Residue, then its C-alpha position, 0 to 999 in steps of 0.5 A: m525184376t522179379g523175386d527169381d532174380f532177386g533170388h539169383l542176384a543174392y546168391l551171385l552176391v553171396i558167391l562173390v563174398f566168399v571168394g572176396f574173403w578168400v582172396f583177402g585171405s589167402q593172399r594176405q603178404r601181398v594186398s596189390k594182387s589180392i585188390q587186383h584179383l578181387a577187381i577181376w573177379g568183380l569183372i566176372f561177376l559183373g559180366a555175368i550178371a549182364a549176361v543173364g540180365l541180357w539173355d533173352d535179347i541175345r538170343s532172340t538177336v542171334q536168331p530171330v525166327q519167322t515161325v510157320m505154325q500150319d496146323e494152326n493157321r499162323i505165322e509168328l514174326p518176331r520183333a528185330p533188335d531194332g524194334h520192327f517186325h520184318a517178314t520175308l514174302v516169296i514174290n513170284g518166286q524171289s524172296v523179298k524182305f519186308i518191314v511190317d508197316t500196319g500204318a502203311s495202307d498198301m504193300v509198298l516194293s522198293k524198286q529193287d525188290a520190284t525189279r527182283a519180283g519180275l517187274d520192270p520198275d523204269n517202264l510203270p506208270y507212276f501216276g499214284r500219289a502216297m504221303t510219307a514221312n519224307g513227303e509225297v512220292k509217286t507210285a505205280f499200281v501193280r498185280l503181283d501173279e503170286v505171293r507166297f508167305g509161309s504156307f499161305t499163297d495168294r494170286n492176283v495181289a494188289a501192290s504198288v512200286n513206290g517211284g522214288e527212294m526206298s531202304g526197303s518194301l513195306l508190308g501194309m495194309s492191304y496184304l495184311n486185312r487177308f489176316a482174321q487176327i493181327t496179335i503183338a503179344g510181347n516180342k512177338l507179332i502173330l498173324t492168323r487166318 
């Protein structure tokens, strides 16, 4: 908490004390009602403190937005509530959601996303191997005709299709290396070309 936060908290405590004195002073005859009102005001006060303290988290959860800064040649990705950075790319004309994974060597498509991008995952040669947290999986090397990420368009992009079950696609270093700079600042991942 910063000095401003302590100042706001002190201000709210002063208001709570005045409200409490007013409730007890105006309701002397009915002490049980006064205690009930005080409890209600206390809950309202705690709710206000929680809302103020969590406002940035609430705002970023409700509206996490992938931002493209065309004049600066950069893309900003907000950190999602799950702690990861998610990106939406257009592959062969179809939107595909990725988890940005700097620990992954390749851009890896799930079978479902490969199908969405116009590939036939059931007829791909799964000759490659990749080590994952769940063990070794078979992969198929593919070339994507067109990949658009914000205002950036790349053609003939190398990627892999995961032969196993995968909940989503991974945006790994084979694609991220196209950016000159990858920066994490606060709750944003900034990709600059």
